[in-house]
Kinemage of the C-alpha trace (Angstrom):
@kinemage 1
@onewidth
@group {chain A} dominant
@subgroup {mainchain}
@vectorlist {calphas} color= white
{ca met a 1} P 3.348 -32.106 5.396
{ca ile a 2} L -0.018 -30.843 6.616
{ca asp a 3} L -2.974 -33.184 6.105
{ca leu a 4} L -5.624 -30.983 4.472
{ca thr a 5} L -8.480 -33.338 5.308
{ca glu a 6} L -7.614 -33.405 8.998
{ca ser a 7} L -7.232 -29.616 9.105
{ca ala a 8} L -10.468 -29.136 7.141
{ca asn a 9} L -12.489 -31.465 9.375
{ca his a 10} L -11.761 -29.224 12.366
{ca leu a 11} L -13.590 -26.377 10.605
{ca leu a 12} L -16.835 -28.258 9.995
{ca pro a 13} L -19.768 -27.891 10.067
{ca leu a 14} L -20.046 -24.553 8.279
{ca thr a 15} L -22.837 -22.062 8.712
{ca glu a 16} L -24.979 -21.596 5.620
{ca pro a 17} L -23.609 -18.088 4.880
{ca thr a 18} L -20.018 -19.316 5.225
{ca phe a 19} L -20.733 -22.283 2.969
{ca leu a 20} L -22.290 -20.005 0.362
{ca ile a 21} L -19.332 -17.603 0.475
{ca leu a 22} L -16.830 -20.418 0.036
{ca ala a 23} L -18.936 -22.100 -2.663
{ca ser a 24} L -19.135 -18.785 -4.498
{ca leu a 25} L -15.360 -18.686 -4.563
{ca ala a 26} L -15.122 -21.763 -6.779
{ca lys a 27} L -13.887 -19.038 -9.109
{ca pro a 28} L -12.309 -15.767 -7.935
{ca arg a 29} L -14.827 -13.017 -7.149
{ca his a 30} L -14.935 -9.602 -5.571
{ca gly a 31} L -17.201 -8.849 -2.615
{ca tyr a 32} L -20.233 -7.650 -4.550
{ca gly a 33} L -20.027 -10.696 -6.833
{ca ile a 34} L -19.948 -12.968 -3.779
{ca met a 35} L -23.066 -11.285 -2.360
{ca gln a 36} L -24.933 -11.697 -5.655
{ca asp a 37} L -23.840 -15.311 -6.120
{ca ala a 38} L -24.743 -16.309 -2.558
{ca glu a 39} L -28.219 -14.836 -2.957
{ca gln a 40} L -28.711 -16.592 -6.292
{ca met a 41} L -27.432 -19.981 -5.031
{ca ser a 42} L -29.760 -19.797 -2.023
{ca gly a 43} L -32.777 -18.877 -4.125
{ca gly a 44} L -32.914 -15.486 -2.400
{ca arg a 45} L -33.094 -17.031 1.061
{ca val a 46} L -29.668 -15.716 2.124
{ca arg a 47} L -28.799 -12.076 1.556
{ca leu a 48} L -25.394 -11.037 2.786
{ca gly a 49} L -24.968 -7.409 3.797
{ca pro a 50} L -21.569 -5.764 3.354
{ca gly a 51} L -20.767 -5.844 7.079
{ca thr a 52} L -21.588 -9.531 7.371
{ca leu a 53} L -19.707 -10.394 4.195
{ca tyr a 54} L -16.528 -8.495 4.979
{ca gly a 55} L -16.491 -9.758 8.571
{ca ala a 56} L -16.785 -13.309 7.244
{ca leu a 57} L -14.103 -12.700 4.603
{ca asn a 58} L -11.718 -11.428 7.290
{ca asn a 59} L -12.336 -14.575 9.359
{ca leu a 60} L -11.845 -16.807 6.305
{ca leu a 61} L -8.586 -15.002 5.512
{ca lys a 62} L -7.367 -15.590 9.097
{ca gln a 63} L -8.302 -19.281 8.829
{ca lys a 64} L -6.386 -19.450 5.530
{ca leu a 65} L -9.434 -20.723 3.649
{ca ile a 66} L -9.278 -17.866 1.147
{ca glu a 67} L -6.706 -15.415 -0.129
{ca arg a 68} L -6.838 -12.039 -1.850
{ca val a 69} L -5.991 -11.598 -5.498
{ca glu a 70} L -5.786 -8.408 -7.503
{ca glu a 71} L -8.643 -8.264 -9.975
{ca gly a 72} L -7.694 -5.137 -11.821
{ca glu a 73} L -7.929 -1.412 -11.625
{ca ser a 74} L -10.781 0.960 -12.283
{ca gly a 75} L -9.442 4.483 -12.127
{ca glu a 76} L -7.323 4.706 -9.006
{ca glu a 77} L -9.355 2.122 -7.123
{ca arg a 78} L -8.115 -1.460 -7.048
{ca arg a 79} L -10.833 -4.009 -6.572
{ca lys a 80} L -9.832 -6.946 -4.472
{ca ala a 81} L -11.014 -10.362 -5.391
{ca tyr a 82} L -10.826 -13.503 -3.303
{ca arg a 83} L -10.186 -17.137 -4.141
{ca leu a 84} L -10.104 -20.431 -2.291
{ca thr a 85} L -6.848 -21.796 -0.962
{ca pro a 86} L -6.223 -25.558 -1.161
{ca leu a 87} L -7.464 -25.822 2.439
{ca gly a 88} L -10.585 -23.811 1.565
{ca arg a 89} L -11.293 -26.070 -1.403
{ca arg a 90} L -10.982 -29.146 0.834
{ca val a 91} L -13.337 -27.627 3.409
{ca val a 92} L -15.960 -27.048 0.689
{ca glu a 93} L -15.546 -30.601 -0.631
{ca leu a 94} L -15.956 -32.124 2.835
{ca glu a 95} L -18.949 -29.915 3.648
{ca cys a 96} L -20.598 -31.008 0.377
{ca glu a 97} L -20.076 -34.642 1.380
{ca arg a 98} L -21.500 -33.946 4.855
{ca leu a 99} L -24.549 -32.167 3.456
{ca thr a 100} L -25.149 -34.929 0.903
{ca gly a 101} L -25.177 -37.434 3.749
{ca leu a 102} L -27.625 -35.284 5.693
{ca ala a 103} L -29.900 -34.975 2.659
{ca lys a 104} L -29.986 -38.784 2.329
{ca leu a 105} L -30.746 -39.106 6.030
{ca ala a 106} L -33.507 -36.485 5.752
{ca lys a 107} L -35.139 -38.477 2.966
{ca thr a 108} L -35.065 -41.614 5.119
{ca val a 109} L -36.545 -39.761 8.095
{ca lys a 110} L -39.224 -38.217 5.877
{ca asn a 111} L -40.205 -41.694 4.636
{ca arg a 112} L -40.332 -43.020 8.207
{ca leu a 113} L -42.687 -40.221 9.126
{ca gly a 114} L -45.008 -41.142 6.293
{ca gly a 115} L -43.781 -38.639 3.762
{ca leu a 116} L -44.102 -35.118 5.089
{ca lys a 117} L -45.784 -32.671 2.752
């Protein structure tokens, strides 16, 4: 049996866009929904263009962090949605733990420096 935590640890740390894409996929979404969610979660700081997003989605598919699911049909066009795999979910969980630790460390460093404004 594959140890998800060990496999996930090899993929960390994530870039901010990758983290936002994976976090957006806490529920299945199509590409445009991922772009909107990532921008909203980042407070507008991160805007994913279609080329960046679909390149990242292809890499995440190859790494088996996400998978495609059929979302439904509109006319003759099928929209593809994506969702996290168990490995992808574990990667997001571990990255959240890592970032939480960094946030605590940042607070300590800020206090040592006399409370940066």
